C-alpha positions, -999 to +999 in steps of 0.1 A: +016+198+674-013+187+652+005+155+645+009+149+683-028+154+689-038+132+660-015+105+674-031+108+709-066+107+694-058+075+675-045+059+707-077+069+726-098+054+699-079+022+699-081+020+736-119+025+735-122-003+709-101-026+730-121-020+761-154-024+743-143-056+726-131-069+759-165-063+774-182-080+745-158-110+746-162-111+784-200-114+779-196-141+753-174-160+776-203-163+800-228-171+773-234-206+758-244-201+722-268-229+713-279-236+678-309-257+668-328-265+636-361-264+656-387-243+639-423-237+646-438-250+678-406-271+685-386-239+686-410-223+709-409-252+734-371-252+733-372-214+739-392-220+770-368-247+783-339-223+778-358-195+795-366-218+825-329-227+828-317-191+826-342-182+853-322-204+877-294-178+873-266-201+862-230-189+858-233-195+821-266-185+805-278-201+773-286-181+741-309-202+719-304-195+681-330-211+658-313-218+624-336-233+597-306-241+574-284-251+603-264-278+586-254-254+558-244-228+583-225-254+604-204-262+573-197-225+567-186-217+603-165-248+606-147-240+573-140-204+585-133-213+621-154-183+631-188-182+648-189-219+658-216-224+684-208-237+718-236-263+716-259-275+689-288-300+684-281-324+656-300-354+642-289-389+649-281-397+613-255-369+612-234-383+640-213-410+621-205-386+593-196-357+616-173-380+637-156-393+605-150-357+594-136-349+628-159-320+635-175-332+668-159-330+702-165-359+727-191-348+752-173-364+781-156-333+793-188-314+795-207-340+815-178-351+838-192-332+868-228-344+861-230-380+875-267-384+865-259-379+828-251-415+820-264-443+798-288-459+822-307-427+827-317-424+790-336-445+765-309-469+753-311-464+715-311-426+720-279-427+740-262-454+718-267-434+686-241-409+699-215-435+708-189-442+681-162-467+688-167-464+725-166-426+726-197-406+736-202-376+714-238-366+722-264-365+750-300-372+737-330-349+740-356-372+725-366-398+701-391-388+674-407-416+657-429-427+628-463-437+643-498-446+632-528-427+643-562-442+640-597-428+637-617-444+665-651-436+649-641-451+615-627-482+631-660-487+649-680-479+617-662-506+597-660-531+625-622-530+626-616-523+662-602-558+667-572-548+645-558-531+676-561-560+700-524-569+698-512-534+690-500-546+656-522-538+625-511-562+598-513-556+561-537-586+557-560-570+582-560-538+561-566-558+530-597-574+546-615-541+543-613-541+505-647-535+490-662-525+524-655-488+525-678-460+514-667-438+485-641-413+497-629-433+527-595-450+527-578-474+551-544-456+552-527-425+539-491-422+525-478-398+551-440-403+558-442-432+533-404-434+531-402-440+569-428-467+565-408-485+539-377-484+560-397-498+589-408-528+567-371-535+559-366-541+596-398-560+600-387-584+573-353-590+589-332-569+566-310-539+567-298-510+545-261-519+544-240-550+540-205-550+552-205-512+553-218-509+517-252-494+509-278-521+503-308-507+484-312-529+454-318-560+475-345-587+478-356-574+512-360-538+500-380-552+470-402-572+494-408-541+516-421-522+486-442-551+474-459-554+508-469-518+510-478-517+473-505-544+481-524-517+500-523-492+471-531-518+445-562-527+465-574-491+463-571-487+501-544-460+502-552-423+497-549-412+460-516-402+446-511-365+448-537-360+475-528-347+510-535-379+530-525-361+562-554-336+558-577-364+546-571-381+580-579-349+598-610-346+577-623-379+589-619-399+557-589-422+566-588-449+592-550-448+597-524-421+593-487-430+592-471-397+603-450-388+633-453-385+671-449-348+667-482-346+648-503-355+679-506-319+688-519-309+654-544-337+653-556-329+688-564-293+676-589-307+650-624-303+664-643-336+664-613-358+654-616-388+678-582-405+674-557-428+691-522-440+684-506-474+676-476-489+658-468-487+621-484-515+603-465-547+595-466-577+572-466-600+603-481-598+638-448-611+652-427-581+645-433-543+643-409-514+639-414-477+643-386-460+623-372-432+645-346-405+648-332-385+677-324-349+685-290-349+702-270-323+720-235-320+705-204-298+707-188-289+674-150-284+672-143-250+687-109-240+701-124-209+718-147-230+741-132-230+776-132-259+801-154-237+823-179-232+795-180-269+789-188-274+825-216-248+821-229-269+791-230-299+814-251-280+839-275-271+812-278-307+800-284-319+835-312-293+838-327-307+806-325-343+818-344-335+849-368-309+835-377-318+799-414-325+805-419-292+786-404-309+755-432-336+757-456-308+747-440-309+713-452-345+708-416-359+712-406-390+731-384-375+758-351-394+762-347-389+799-360-419+819-367-396+849-392-377+828-409-406+809-414-426+841-431-397+858-469-397+862-472-363+844-456-377+812-483-404+809-509-378+798-490-374+765-500-397+737-464-406+728-460-422+762-475-453+744-441-459+729-424-463+762-453-481+780-434-514+779-401-529+769-414-542+735-427-508+726-394-491+735-375-517+715-397-510+685-382-475+682-355-481+656-328-455+647-307-462+617-270-454+625-254-464+592-230-437+580-247-433+546-282-436+559-291-399+549-284-408+512-305-440+514-334-421+531-332-395+504-334-421+477-363-439+493-382-406+498-376-396+462-389-428+446-412-445+471-445-429+461-441-437+424-430-473+432-459-479+456-485-465+431-471-486+402-460-455+382-425-470+376-410-505+373-398-517+407-367-535+397-355-507+374-361-481+401-343-501+427-312-501+404-317-464+400-319-459+437-287-480+443-268-459+418-283-427+434-268-436+467-235-448+454-231-415+434-239-395+465-212-414+485-187-408+457-194-371+456-191-368+494-158-387+494-144-366+466-155-335+484-138-346+516-106-354+498-105-320+481 
């Protein structure tokens, strides 16, 4: 008798677990799990966008999960096949590698029922960065770009306002201020210096790859460093080891080469009278603002239903039409409907979509091994520009750094 009751009890417990798990899974089936690496204010603005969407009472609500070490966690869940999010935001430079690894789903199924989610409704380079061999893998949220802020009061003080007449501040114009600044004042800081170097590579007509091979130890990369080094050699760049970003906010630097997303922080500084322009260039004929993009993407996930994909499409269409909220984060919104609206023009980053030439200046590197090249440039650029290391020797070191990284990744993929 005891055995019979024990058996019945076990059956009841198993039934309860089955019912509860069925409820849980039913709830998950109606929820889009959405991972992003957006921390700080960016995360808060995305939270608000998701909240606004969920308030429309969609069939599939979105759950925003902020994941600081998202790419590490993506690798973990893809390897295990468990806990893969339905939707994620990835950076533009991740797309080629992810597609090669076979971990991205084409986005076409999700947006099939959304006729306005198409190339002509987005900034061209933001859309194109998600297209690999004719297949669209992503839908863009924004472009976030290197930019150069200027202190209006210091430009006036040093009679340098004419530098902005053609929207291109040249290195020669910067050098013209040598010997004219008061102690403690500088022409430019070294914020996002690696981004600035990679912009100069484009300005000089070069690239970071040749026939698919990484091209770091090249004459054009050498020239890019030499051009920027002229400013440091003249004593016009903020001192090595000092926080040039904060020095700009303190009113001691004419130009700050940071990012579009910094406009909100600069605006919060009392008394800082500033504007925005393009990254400086060796020539007035060509300017480049090195950029990246936040992209919506679907990782491989066998549990994602066709209905949920359609729900993802509905969310992406809402973002396309309603992402003015994202402009508050200082980002260049990718949706043309938003950036062409009168409301968007109040944001400082609207400068970069104010005309065709500005829009074309937003350059996104899409080379498969770009992340390794960017890491090499970021690692060594400050020492090169300050003259702490030999330029030619360090370019050789950087080339080997990138080639070793590629070899490691290839070996890892093979194993």
